[in-house]
N, C-alpha and C positions, 0 to 999 in steps of 0.2 A: 595088464597094459604096461607095467613097469613103473607107474607113478607111485610115489611114496607120500606126497603131500598134496592136499586138496584145499584150495583157497575158496572161501565163501564170503559174501557180504557180511557186514557187522550184524551180530545177534542171530545169524541164521544157523549157528551150531547149537542153538538152544534145544530144549526138549520139545518133541512133537508127539502127537498121539496117533498110534496106528493100531487098528483092530482092538480098541479099548485098552491098549497097553502103551505106556509112555516110553519113548525111545530117545535117549540122548545120542544125537548123531555122532558127536566126537568120540564117545566111548564105544559105540557100536562099530564105527569104522576102524578104530584102533584094535579092538578085540578080534573082530571077524576078518578084517582084510589087511591088518597092519598098515593102515592108512591114516596119516595125520590130517585132521581137519583144522585149518587155521583161518581165523576171521581177518579180513583185510578191508579197509575203508576207502582206499584210493589207489591210483596207479603207482604211486611211489612205493607203497608197501608191496604191491605185486612185484615190482622191479627188484626190491630188496630180497624177497623170498626166492625169486628165480636166479638171481646172480650172486647173492651173498654180499653184495655191496650196500653199505648203508649211506643213504642220502642225508647229508647234513642239512638240518632245517634251522633257519634263523630263529632265535628266540624272540618272541613278541611280548614277553613279560614287561609290563610298564609302557608299552608302545601306545601312544595316543594318535589315532587316525584323524581326529578332529582338528584340522588345520584352520588358521585364521580366516581364510577366504570362505571356507564352508560355514563357519559360525556367522560371518558377516551376512552371507546370502540367506541363510536359514533364519536368522534373527529378523530380517526384513519380511520374509515370507510369513513366519509365525505371527509377527506383529500385525501384518495386514489382515490375515484371516481372523485373528483374535479380535481386532477392532471391528471387523465385519460382523462376526457373530454376536459381539456385545451390543452393537447397534440394533441388530434384529431383535435381540432378547429384550432390550429396553422398549422397543416399539410394541413387541408382543405383550409385555406387561400392561402397557397403556391400553391397548386394544381389548385385552381380556377384561380389564377393570371396567371399561366403558360399555361392554356388550351384555345384552340380556339373553344369556344362553340357556338352553334347556338344562334340566338338572343333571342328566347323564353326561352331556358334553362338558358342562361346567366342572363336574367332579373329575372327569378324565383329564382335562387340560390343566386344572388347578394342581393336581398331583404332578403332572408332567413338568409344569413350569417351576414348581418348587424343587423338583429333582434336578432340573436344568441349572438352577442357581447354584446348587452344590457342585455340579460338574464344572461349571464355569470357574468357580473359585479354585478348584483343583487344577484347571488348565492354566490359570494365572500363576499358580505356584510352580507348575512345570516350566513355564516360560521364565520365571524369575530364577529357576535353577538351571537355566540354559538347555533344557530339554526341548529344543525348538521344534524338531520334527514331530515328536509326540504331541506337543501342544498344538501344532498345525493340524495334525491328523484328527485329534479330538475336537478341534474347533470346527472342522468340516462336518463331522457327525452331528454336533450340536446345532450347527447352522441348518442342516437338513431337518432336524427335529423341530426347531423353532419355525422354520418356513412352513412345514407341514401343519403345525399348530395354527399358524396364521390362516392357512387355507381352511382348516376345519371350523374356525370361528365363522367365517363367511358362509361356509357350506351349511352350517347349522342354522344360520339366520335366513338362508335363501329358500324360496319356495320352489323355483324351477332348478332343481339340483343338477340335472343333466346339462342344462344351458350354462350354469355357472362353471361346472367342471370343464366343459368344452372350451369356455372362454379362457380358463386358466391354462389349459394345454396349448391353445393357440398363441396365447401371450408368451409363454415360455419358448415355444418353438420359434416364434418370430424373433425373440431376443437372441436365440442361438444362431439363427440364420443371418441376422444382422451382423453378429460377430464374425461369422464365417465370411460374409461378403465384404466386410470392412477391414478385415485383418489380413495383411499380406505376410504369409509365412516364408516367402522367398526373401529372407532378411540377409543383409550384409552384416556379418558378425565380426567383432574385433577381438574376441577372446574365445579360446578353445573351450573354456568352461561353459560358454553359452549354449553349446550344442546340446548338451543333456537337458538344459532348461527348456529349450525350444521343443525338443522331442517330447518331453514330459507334458508341456502345454498342449501340443498337438494331440497327444494321447488322451488327455482329459477332455479336450473338445470333441473328439470322436466318440468318447464314452458318453458325453452329454447327448450327442445326436442319437446314439443307440438307445439310451434310456428314455428319451422322449417318445421314440417310436414304440417302445414297450408300454409307455403310459397311454398312448392312443389305443393299443390293443386291449389294455385293461378297461378303458372307457367303452370300447365296443362290446366287451363282455359284461358291461354294467357294474363293474367293480370300481365304483366312483372313488371311494377312499383310497384304494390301491393306486388309482390313476393320479390322485392328488399327491400321494407320497412319492411316486416316481417323478412327478413334475417338480416337486421340491428338490429331489435328488439331482435331477438334470440341471436345474438352475444353479444349484450350489457347485456342481461339477464344472459348470461354465465359469463360475467365479474362480475356481482353482486354476482353470486354464488361463484365465486373464492374469492371475497372480504369478504363475510360473513364467509367463511371457514378460510381464513387467520386471521380473527379477533380473532379466538380461541387461537392464540399464544400470545395474549397480556395481559392475566390475568392468573396467576398461582394459584394453590390451593393444598390442601392436599388430596383431594378425588382421587379415582381411579376406574373408571367404563368404560365399553365398550358400545359405541353407536351401537345399532342394529336396523336398519330400520324395520325389520320384526316384532319387538315387538310393533310397532305402529298400528298394524292392528285393535285391539279392539278399540283403541281411534278413529281410522278412521271411523269405523262402527258407533260409538256413534255420531261422528260429522255429518255423513250423516243423521242419524235419527233426530238429533236436528234441522238440517237445513230443513228437510222435514216437521217437525212439525211447524216450524216458517212460512214456506211458506204456509202451509195449513191455519194457523191462518190468515195470511195476505190476502189470497184469499177470506175470508169471508167478508172483508171490502173493498178490492180494486179489481176491475175487469178491467184491462187494459193490455197493452203490457208488462208492467213491471213484472207482475206476470208470464206471458208466458216466458219472458226471464229468470226469476229465475228458473222456472221449467225446462227449457232447460239446464240451468247451473247445476241443480241437476242431470240431466241425464249424463252430462259430468263428474261430480264428481264420479258418480257410475262407469263410465268407468275407471277413474283413479284407483279406488279401485281394480277393476278386473285385471288391469294391474300391480298391486302390488306397485303402486306409493302412498304409504300411507301418506307421508309428504304432498304431493300435495293435496291429498284428505282432510286432516285435514285443511289445510290453506283455500282451496276453500269452504269447508263447513262452516268454521267460517265467511268467507266473505259473503256467501249467507245468513246466519242467520242474520248478521248485516244489510244487505240490506233489508231483509224482515221486520225486526223490524223498520227500517227507514220508509218504506212505511206506516206502521201503525201509526207511531208517527207524521209524518208531514202532514198527510191528512187533508186538509182544514184549515191549520193554517196560520194566518197572520204573518208578520215579527216580530211584537211585541211578539206574542205568541211563535214563534220559538226562539227568543232571550231568553225568560224566560225559555223555555224548555232546552236550551243549558246550562244555569246556573245551573238548578237543576240536570240535567243529568251529568254535569261535576263533581259536588260534589260527586255523586255516583261512578263515574269512579275513582276518586282520592281515595275514600275509598277502592275500589277493589284493586288498585295498592298498596296502603299502607299495606293492609292485606298481600299481597304476599311478599312485601319487609320485613315485620316483621317476616315472616316465613322462611326467608333466601333465597328467590328467587329474581331474577332480571328480571322482566317482560319487556324485552327490547322493543319488538314491541308495547306493550300496552302504555308504556311511549312515544314512538316515535309517535304513532297515536294520543295520547292526545296532544302532542306539535304541531302536524300538524293541529289538530282541532282548537287549539288556533290561529294558523297562519291564517287559513281560516276565523275564527271569526273576527280577527283584520282587515282583508281586506274586510269584509262585505259579504262573501260568506257563508250564514247561512246553506244552504243545505249541502255543503261539510263539514262544521264544525260539523254538527250533524252526517253526515256519518262517519267521522273519530272518533267521540266519540263512536259511535256504534262499530266500529272496535276495539277501545281500550278496551271497555267492554268485547267483545268476546275473545280477545287475552290475557286478563289479567291473566288468569290461565294457559296459554299455557305451561310455564316452569314447573309448578308443575304437570300438567297433563302428560307431557312427562317424567318427573322424575319418576312418579308413574308407567308409562308404562315400563320404562327401568329397574327400580330397584325393583318395586313391593311394595305393601303396606302391612306391617306385619299384619296378621290377628288378633293379640292381640290388635291392636289399633282400631278395628272396632267392634261395637256391635249393630246389628239390624239397620244399616244405619246411626249410629251416631258415630263420631270420638271422643273418650274419651280424654279430655284434662287433667283433674284431677278428683278427687273424687266428686268435687262440681260443675264441669262445663261440658257442652257438646256443640258441634257445629254440625250443619247439614253438612254432606259432600256434594260434588257437585252433585252426582247422586240423593240424596234425595231432594235437593233443586230443581233440574230440574223436578223431578217427581211431587212434591207438586205444584210448580208454574204452570206446565203444566196442572195438573188436575183443579186447580182453574181458570186459565185463559181460558181454554177450556170451562168450564161451563159458565163463563162470556160471552164469545163470542157467544156461542150457544143461551143463553137466550136473549142476546142483539139483535141478528138477528131476533129472533122470535118477540121480542118487536117492532122493526121497522116495520116488515111486518104487524103486527097487526094494527098499526096506519095507514099505507098506505091503508090497505084494508077497 
């Protein structure tokens, strides 16, 4: 065909096993076909190989993406959730000490409560070290566990267990519906930063609604403890929805615009399509239950869209795309390679966040996920470190995407897919980048699969 260089995704030039014989694709292609196999990780590298032009990348060494406004908002959020879980934990201690529980439940909960005390101490340390999002995330999980333990105490002491569980489900569902009916999400916002906070709140609310429905399903299947755990999860998810929404009161600005959930429909459709494409790419390289789970998740996201839950659709689509990318990235990698991948990918994520901050946005979730990735990397959990880096990358443009959906993008700023910066500059907009990368990466995957099959045969 005349081609002398073949580009493949990172790690995909590694050794494969064919007919009980290990084959190094790079060596095989060079020896038999005089073809160079080169790993590339993004569109920039593809461009460099095809044109010979090197794209200068801004150094991010020493760059801190945590700006003052982010710290201010997340300190409030973490403080609120930490105070909330601490209150529940104190009440749980008192209730546990006063209850005459069965031996089995007493032992189970006693161990859980003691473990929870240790975790809470760790969360307070994280907060004191300004790891606000990590502290907030861990506070949520501990609040769920404490709430569940609360329910189990009453469950153990109750004779009519099905009646008790049904009453818990109904109570949680009523609280969720009260919040839905009493909270007006058609808010007039005065700060562009508030957009991501409101969308995050709405996502958590929709998640709480979905979880309580699952709790009713568990109840119908007579899985009463499962129903109680899901009820606890739904109630605490509602608390995070309330906290995200309350956080909008802590920064003021000079803007004035109305948040309208219905305007997110186009962004939600785009998210579904992007997630579907990523899962399709991943399925060409990975054939296991993980792909099946992603495809099931995509079906659920489509249901959210049909139900008009656009914020939930967007968030779940971004998460699915991140998970699909993760499957492709970590396939067959050793810990040393995972560590190297983390370093390279982190720099790219920082660049994405810095770009958003310079444009006047505050990518709250992207920064939070980046810091969570750093936390997992420090404790040696490379898989979750890369997972949250992928989340950070996918969520980096959420604020600007929502702003465009709410406010609209003036047609005078767009010319054939390129956003005009000035007479001598142009930048690809998000849709153009997605299209170009999709076309190039799809071609790489298609030829790569053909390449492997040819060797095996």
